[in-house]
C-alpha positions as CSV (number, residue, x, y, z in Angstrom):
1,X,110.8,115.9,80.5
2,X,111.2,117.7,83.9
3,X,110.0,114.5,85.6
4,X,111.3,111.7,87.6
5,X,109.5,109.1,85.5
6,X,109.8,107.4,82.2
7,X,106.0,107.6,82.1
8,X,105.0,109.8,79.1
9,X,101.4,110.2,80.1
10,X,100.7,113.2,82.4
11,X,97.5,113.1,84.5
12,X,96.7,116.7,83.2
13,X,97.8,117.2,79.7
14,X,96.5,120.4,78.1
15,X,98.8,121.2,75.2
16,X,100.7,124.0,76.9
17,X,101.2,122.2,80.2
18,X,102.5,119.1,78.4
19,X,105.0,121.2,76.3
20,X,106.2,123.2,79.3
21,X,106.8,120.1,81.5
22,X,108.8,118.5,78.7
23,X,110.9,121.7,78.0
24,X,114.1,121.4,80.2
25,X,114.4,125.2,80.1
26,X,111.1,125.7,82.0
27,X,111.2,125.3,85.8
28,X,108.1,123.2,85.9
29,X,108.2,119.6,87.2
30,X,105.8,116.7,87.3
31,X,106.7,113.9,89.8
32,X,104.8,110.8,88.9
33,X,105.7,109.1,92.2
34,X,103.6,111.6,94.1
35,X,101.4,112.7,91.1
36,X,102.3,116.3,91.8
37,X,103.2,119.3,89.7
38,X,105.7,121.9,91.0
39,X,107.4,125.1,90.0
40,X,111.1,124.9,90.8
41,X,112.6,127.9,92.5
42,X,116.3,128.6,93.2
43,X,117.5,130.8,96.1
44,X,119.2,133.1,95.6
45,X,118.8,133.1,91.8
46,X,121.6,131.0,90.4
47,X,122.5,129.4,93.7
48,X,122.3,125.7,94.6
49,X,119.3,125.9,97.0
50,X,116.3,124.5,95.1
51,X,112.7,124.4,96.3
52,X,109.7,122.9,94.6
53,X,106.5,124.9,95.1
54,X,103.5,122.7,94.4
55,X,100.7,124.0,92.2
56,X,97.1,122.9,92.2
57,X,95.8,124.6,89.0
58,X,97.2,124.6,85.5
59,X,98.9,128.0,84.9
60,X,97.7,127.9,81.2
61,X,94.2,126.6,81.1
62,X,93.2,127.1,84.7
63,X,91.9,123.5,85.2
64,X,92.3,122.0,88.7
65,X,95.1,119.5,88.7
66,X,94.7,116.0,90.1
67,X,95.3,115.9,93.8
68,X,98.8,114.9,94.8
69,X,99.1,111.5,96.5
70,X,101.9,112.2,99.0
71,X,99.8,111.3,102.0
72,X,98.5,108.1,100.3
73,X,101.9,106.8,99.5
74,X,103.0,107.1,103.1
75,X,99.7,105.4,104.3
76,X,100.5,102.5,101.9
77,X,104.1,102.3,103.2
78,X,102.8,102.1,106.8
79,X,100.5,99.3,105.8
80,X,103.2,97.4,103.9
81,X,105.7,97.9,106.6
82,X,103.3,96.9,109.4
83,X,103.6,100.2,111.3
84,X,104.8,103.8,111.1
85,X,108.4,104.1,110.0
86,X,110.9,106.3,111.9
87,X,111.9,108.0,108.7
88,X,109.3,108.1,105.9
89,X,111.8,109.2,103.2
90,X,114.3,106.4,104.1
91,X,111.4,103.9,104.1
92,X,110.3,105.2,100.7
93,X,113.9,104.9,99.4
94,X,114.0,101.3,100.6
95,X,110.4,100.4,99.5
96,X,109.6,97.9,96.8
97,X,110.3,99.2,93.2
98,X,106.6,99.9,92.5
99,X,106.8,102.9,94.9
100,X,109.6,104.5,92.9
101,X,107.3,105.4,90.0
102,X,103.6,105.9,89.4
103,X,102.9,102.1,89.3
104,X,101.7,102.1,92.9
105,X,98.8,104.5,92.3
106,X,97.6,104.2,88.7
107,X,94.1,102.8,88.6
108,X,93.7,103.0,92.4
109,X,93.0,106.6,93.1
110,X,90.7,109.1,91.4
111,X,91.7,112.7,90.6
112,X,90.7,113.9,94.0
113,X,92.9,111.4,95.7
114,X,90.2,109.0,96.8
115,X,90.8,105.3,96.8
116,X,88.8,103.6,94.1
117,X,90.5,100.1,94.2
118,X,92.3,98.5,97.1
119,X,95.9,97.2,97.1
120,X,96.2,94.4,94.6
121,X,92.8,95.1,92.9
């Protein structure tokens, strides 16, 4: 799976999206940590510069994808660290293990990114 998780359940799982994310030949990625889908681009083609372009709609069925939770994870880190870190990505790297997968958000946020359960609920 073009994913950074061992989680096999995708938040959007139409048949084509699921098969494409799991096909290593397709430049489509799902990152469960941020709950975001991206198309991977390489510049120039064949070079080592890689960029992930986020997508908000399924390219196959047209359904709106769940909102990414990038802002929410950093809000949670600020709360857990007791303030705003100097370097968010360094703080994320050093954060508790739950933040390294989808464990921190599953059951807490709806598909629009709204909080439905507080920390520890």
